[in-house]
C-alpha positions as CSV (number, residue, x, y, z in Angstrom):
1,M,4.4,30.2,30.1
2,S,2.7,29.7,33.5
3,S,4.4,27.5,36.2
4,R,1.4,25.2,36.1
5,H,1.9,24.6,32.3
6,T,5.6,24.1,32.8
7,E,5.0,21.5,35.5
8,Q,2.5,19.7,33.2
9,D,4.9,19.7,30.3
10,S,7.7,18.4,32.5
11,R,5.5,15.6,33.9
12,L,4.3,14.6,30.4
13,G,7.9,14.6,29.2
14,M,8.8,12.1,32.0
15,I,5.9,9.9,31.0
16,W,7.0,9.7,27.4
17,Q,10.6,9.0,28.4
18,K,9.5,5.9,30.4
19,L,6.8,4.7,28.1
20,D,7.2,1.6,26.0
21,L,6.6,2.7,22.4
22,N,5.0,-0.6,21.6
23,L,2.1,0.6,23.8
24,I,1.7,3.7,21.7
25,R,1.0,1.6,18.6
26,V,-1.6,-0.3,20.6
27,L,-3.2,2.9,21.7
28,A,-3.2,4.3,18.1
29,L,-5.0,1.2,16.7
30,V,-7.6,1.1,19.5
31,L,-8.3,4.8,18.8
32,E,-8.5,4.1,15.1
33,E,-10.7,1.0,15.4
34,G,-12.7,1.8,18.5
35,S,-12.5,-1.9,19.3
36,I,-10.1,-4.0,21.3
37,V,-10.9,-7.1,19.2
38,R,-10.3,-5.4,15.9
39,A,-7.1,-3.7,17.1
40,A,-5.8,-7.1,18.3
41,A,-6.5,-8.6,14.9
42,R,-4.5,-5.9,13.2
43,L,-1.6,-6.3,15.7
44,H,-1.7,-10.1,15.4
45,I,-2.0,-10.5,19.2
46,S,-4.8,-11.6,21.6
47,P,-7.5,-9.2,22.9
48,S,-6.3,-9.9,26.4
49,A,-2.9,-8.6,25.4
50,V,-4.4,-5.4,24.1
51,S,-6.4,-5.0,27.3
52,H,-3.2,-5.5,29.4
53,A,-1.5,-2.8,27.3
54,L,-4.4,-0.4,27.9
55,R,-4.1,-1.0,31.6
56,R,-0.5,0.0,31.5
57,L,-1.3,3.1,29.5
58,R,-4.0,4.1,31.9
59,Q,-1.5,3.8,34.8
60,S,1.1,5.9,32.9
61,F,-1.3,8.7,31.9
62,G,-3.5,8.6,35.0
63,D,-6.6,8.6,32.8
64,P,-9.1,5.9,31.8
65,L,-8.5,6.7,28.1
66,F,-11.8,5.0,27.1
67,V,-15.2,4.7,28.7
68,R,-17.9,2.3,27.7
69,V,-21.2,3.9,26.6
70,G,-23.7,1.1,26.0
71,Q,-21.9,-1.2,23.7
72,R,-19.4,1.4,22.5
73,M,-15.9,2.4,23.6
74,V,-15.6,6.2,23.6
75,P,-12.2,7.9,23.9
76,T,-11.8,10.4,26.8
77,P,-10.6,14.0,26.0
78,R,-7.1,12.9,27.1
79,A,-7.2,10.0,24.6
80,E,-8.3,12.3,21.8
81,S,-5.4,14.7,22.7
82,L,-3.0,11.7,22.5
83,R,-4.4,10.8,19.1
84,R,-3.1,14.1,17.7
85,A,0.2,13.7,19.5
86,I,0.6,10.2,18.0
87,T,-0.2,11.4,14.5
88,D,2.3,14.3,14.8
89,F,5.0,11.9,16.1
90,Q,4.4,9.6,13.1
91,A,4.6,12.5,10.7
92,D,7.8,13.9,12.3
93,L,9.4,10.5,12.2
94,E,8.5,10.1,8.5
95,A,9.9,13.6,7.8
96,S,13.1,12.8,9.7
97,L,13.5,9.5,7.7
98,A,13.0,11.5,4.5
99,R,15.8,13.9,5.4
100,G,18.0,11.1,6.3
101,S,17.5,9.5,2.9
102,R,19.3,12.4,1.3
103,P,22.2,13.6,3.5
104,G,22.3,17.4,3.7
105,A,18.9,17.8,2.1
106,E,16.4,20.0,3.9
107,F,12.8,20.9,3.0
108,D,10.8,23.8,4.2
109,P,7.2,23.5,3.1
110,A,6.4,27.1,4.0
111,A,9.1,28.3,1.6
112,S,8.2,25.9,-1.2
113,A,5.7,26.1,-4.0
114,R,4.2,23.3,-6.2
115,L,1.0,21.8,-7.5
116,L,-0.5,18.8,-5.5
117,R,-2.8,16.8,-7.6
118,I,-5.1,14.2,-6.0
119,A,-7.8,12.0,-7.5
120,T,-10.6,11.3,-5.0
121,P,-14.2,10.0,-4.8
122,G,-16.8,12.7,-4.1
123,A,-17.6,11.5,-0.6
124,L,-14.2,12.6,0.6
125,E,-14.9,16.2,-0.6
126,L,-16.9,16.6,2.6
127,T,-14.4,15.1,5.0
128,L,-10.7,14.6,4.2
129,V,-10.4,17.2,1.4
130,P,-11.4,20.2,3.5
131,A,-9.2,19.1,6.4
132,L,-6.3,18.6,4.0
133,A,-6.8,22.0,2.3
134,A,-6.9,23.8,5.6
135,A,-3.6,22.1,6.8
136,L,-2.0,22.9,3.4
137,R,-2.9,26.6,3.7
138,R,-1.5,26.8,7.2
139,Q,1.8,25.0,6.5
140,A,2.5,25.4,2.8
141,P,0.6,28.5,1.5
142,G,2.7,28.4,-1.7
143,W,1.2,25.0,-2.7
144,R,-1.8,24.7,-4.9
145,L,-4.2,21.8,-4.3
146,E,-6.0,20.3,-7.4
147,I,-8.7,17.7,-6.7
148,L,-9.5,15.4,-9.7
149,P,-12.6,13.3,-10.1
150,F,-12.0,9.6,-9.2
151,E,-12.5,6.9,-11.9
152,R,-12.6,3.1,-11.4
153,R,-9.5,2.3,-13.3
154,S,-5.7,1.9,-12.8
155,Y,-3.9,5.1,-12.1
156,E,-0.4,3.5,-12.3
157,P,0.8,5.4,-15.4
158,E,-0.1,8.8,-14.0
159,L,1.3,8.1,-10.6
160,V,4.6,6.7,-11.8
161,G,4.9,9.5,-14.4
162,G,4.2,12.2,-11.8
163,E,1.0,13.5,-13.5
164,I,-0.9,12.7,-10.3
165,D,0.7,12.7,-6.8
166,F,-1.9,10.6,-4.9
167,V,-5.1,8.7,-5.4
168,L,-7.6,8.2,-2.6
169,E,-9.8,5.2,-3.1
170,I,-12.4,3.5,-1.0
171,G,-12.7,-0.3,-0.8
172,G,-9.2,-1.4,-2.0
173,H,-10.5,-2.5,-5.4
174,T,-8.6,-0.1,-7.6
175,P,-6.2,-2.0,-9.9
176,A,-2.5,-1.3,-9.0
177,G,0.7,-3.1,-9.9
178,E,4.0,-3.4,-8.0
179,L,5.0,0.2,-8.9
180,V,2.2,1.6,-6.8
181,A,2.4,1.8,-3.0
182,R,-0.6,1.8,-0.7
183,A,-1.2,3.3,2.8
184,E,-4.4,2.8,4.8
185,L,-5.7,6.1,6.3
186,W,-8.9,4.8,8.0
187,E,-11.8,2.4,7.8
188,D,-15.3,3.4,7.1
189,E,-18.6,1.8,7.9
190,M,-21.4,2.1,5.4
191,V,-24.4,3.7,7.1
192,A,-27.8,5.1,6.0
193,L,-28.6,8.8,6.4
194,A,-32.3,9.5,6.8
195,G,-34.5,12.6,7.3
196,P,-37.6,13.3,9.4
197,R,-39.9,12.0,6.6
198,C,-38.2,8.6,6.5
199,E,-40.4,5.5,7.3
200,V,-38.0,4.3,10.0
201,P,-39.4,5.1,13.4
202,A,-37.7,7.9,15.4
203,G,-35.3,6.5,18.0
204,T,-34.2,3.6,15.8
205,E,-30.4,3.4,15.6
206,E,-30.0,0.2,13.5
207,I,-32.0,-1.6,10.8
208,G,-31.5,-5.0,9.1
209,T,-30.8,-5.5,5.5
210,A,-34.3,-6.7,4.7
211,A,-35.9,-3.5,6.1
212,F,-33.2,-1.4,4.5
213,M,-33.9,-2.8,1.1
214,M,-37.5,-1.8,1.3
215,L,-36.8,1.8,1.9
216,P,-36.9,4.3,-1.1
217,Q,-33.3,5.4,-1.6
218,L,-31.3,8.3,-3.0
219,Y,-28.1,7.3,-4.7
220,P,-25.3,9.9,-4.8
221,L,-22.8,8.5,-7.4
222,P,-19.4,8.0,-5.8
223,W,-17.7,8.2,-9.1
224,P,-18.7,8.8,-12.8
225,V,-19.8,5.2,-13.2
226,G,-23.2,4.0,-11.8
227,Q,-21.9,0.6,-10.6
228,N,-20.8,0.5,-6.9
229,Y,-19.5,-2.1,-4.6
230,L,-22.6,-2.2,-2.4
231,D,-25.0,-3.0,-5.2
232,V,-22.6,-5.5,-6.7
233,A,-22.4,-7.3,-3.3
234,L,-26.2,-7.2,-2.9
235,A,-26.9,-8.4,-6.4
236,R,-24.8,-11.5,-5.7
237,D,-27.4,-12.4,-3.1
238,G,-30.2,-11.6,-5.5
239,Q,-31.0,-8.3,-3.7
240,H,-31.6,-4.9,-5.2
241,R,-32.2,-1.6,-3.6
242,R,-35.2,0.6,-4.3
243,L,-33.3,3.4,-6.0
244,C,-35.8,6.3,-6.6
245,A,-33.4,9.2,-7.3
246,S,-29.7,9.7,-8.0
247,L,-27.3,12.7,-7.9
248,P,-23.9,13.3,-9.5
249,G,-22.4,14.2,-6.1
250,Y,-23.1,14.9,-2.5
251,A,-23.8,18.6,-2.5
252,A,-27.6,18.3,-2.5
253,V,-28.0,15.2,-0.4
254,G,-28.8,16.9,2.9
255,L,-31.6,19.0,1.4
256,M,-33.1,16.1,-0.5
257,L,-33.2,13.9,2.5
258,E,-34.8,16.7,4.6
259,Q,-37.6,17.2,2.1
260,T,-38.3,13.6,1.0
261,D,-38.8,10.2,2.6
262,L,-35.6,8.9,0.9
263,V,-32.5,7.5,2.6
264,A,-29.0,7.5,1.3
265,V,-26.1,5.1,2.0
266,M,-22.6,6.4,2.4
267,P,-19.4,6.2,4.5
268,D,-20.0,7.1,8.1
269,R,-17.7,10.1,8.2
270,T,-19.5,11.6,5.1
271,A,-22.8,10.9,6.8
272,L,-21.6,12.8,9.9
273,A,-20.4,15.8,7.8
274,I,-23.8,16.1,6.2
275,A,-25.8,15.5,9.4
276,T,-23.7,18.2,11.1
277,R,-25.0,20.7,8.5
278,H,-28.5,19.3,8.6
279,P,-29.4,18.6,12.2
280,E,-32.8,17.0,11.3
281,L,-31.0,14.1,9.6
282,R,-30.0,10.9,11.6
283,I,-27.5,8.1,11.0
284,L,-28.7,4.5,10.9
285,R,-26.5,1.5,11.1
286,V,-27.3,-1.2,8.6
287,G,-26.8,-4.8,9.6
288,P,-24.8,-6.8,8.8
289,R,-22.3,-4.1,9.0
290,R,-20.1,-3.5,5.9
291,R,-16.7,-1.8,6.3
292,S,-14.2,-0.6,3.7
293,P,-10.8,1.0,4.0
294,L,-9.7,4.3,2.7
295,L,-6.4,3.8,0.9
296,L,-3.9,6.3,-0.4
297,L,-2.1,5.3,-3.5
298,F,1.2,6.7,-4.7
299,A,4.2,5.9,-6.8
300,A,6.6,3.6,-4.9
301,S,9.6,5.1,-6.7
302,R,8.8,8.6,-5.3
303,Q,8.9,7.6,-1.6
304,A,12.4,9.1,-1.1
305,D,11.3,12.5,-2.5
306,L,11.2,15.0,0.3
307,E,8.1,16.9,-0.9
308,Q,6.2,13.6,-1.5
309,R,7.0,12.3,1.9
310,W,6.0,15.6,3.5
311,A,2.7,15.6,1.6
312,L,2.1,11.9,2.6
313,A,2.6,12.8,6.3
314,L,0.3,15.9,5.9
315,I,-2.5,13.7,4.4
316,R,-2.1,11.2,7.3
317,R,-2.5,14.0,9.9
318,A,-5.5,15.5,8.0
319,A,-7.1,12.0,8.0
320,A,-6.6,11.5,11.7
321,S,-8.4,14.9,12.3
322,V,-11.6,13.9,10.6
323,P,-14.3,13.0,13.1
324,R,-16.2,9.7,13.0
325,P,-19.8,9.3,14.4
326,V,-19.6,7.9,18.0
327,S,-22.9,6.0,17.3
328,V,-21.1,3.8,14.7
329,L,-17.9,3.0,16.5
330,P,-17.6,-0.7,17.2
331,A,-17.5,-2.1,20.7
């Protein structure tokens, strides 16, 4: 290792020794939310207190951490590197707690083998699932990942019985009793993805609901039932989308949007994953903005299981690595 890297590592170690860990939680939530106001709401403190914490963090790390671009707060490269460090710290802490729950017990994921079964909506097959599969292959090559189609029903019997390890669900509406624990992984904003033939003029970044409702739309079914939360919410207000085509999943969405005037609404991270593969597509915000959490469901009784806790930490790290469009980050 070079002397320059050794000096940097030493300096960083001194920073972490002196840093108030409460500030790290503030930084983690601002990175997650992209907003001082929303981070403050989750911390149950005032926005000014969050701003003060950020000032202290900037002084400690010698970096602005966030820069304002228009109405958006964008993390600096240093802040992005800290995001991964924070996620790793959380995962290591959870793993240490798991080991402590069973004295003398040790778990080596690289030397273990098992089946990991997760039920997930199709939108996550373009975002979290690939990131999780890559991490699993690196760290536990003996494990086998099985992705099951998501259904709008209670998974409590399968989770408690061990038939399914985790359920990923968007929106927080999946029925679950006291035997099921929940962990929030991220929050998505519902956006529209449009191609070059779309009626919305080039350069437009946001459209209102009235204009959005008039656009011809493609509907990729998020699960094997046609009903979805967006259309239910719109129907309560007497509004209905112009659904001109539907797909059983997301595999053909990019090509269909490129070749038609249709638009498709979906979580922002999924939209980014498709737009990355199809550069002619663009992401449009739809006002008023609708957000929904991504939740991880698992059996509360299995939280002390070493393999289960390690898998939970792995899923958290994979979720933190999934990029979100800068254009939709709240100010």
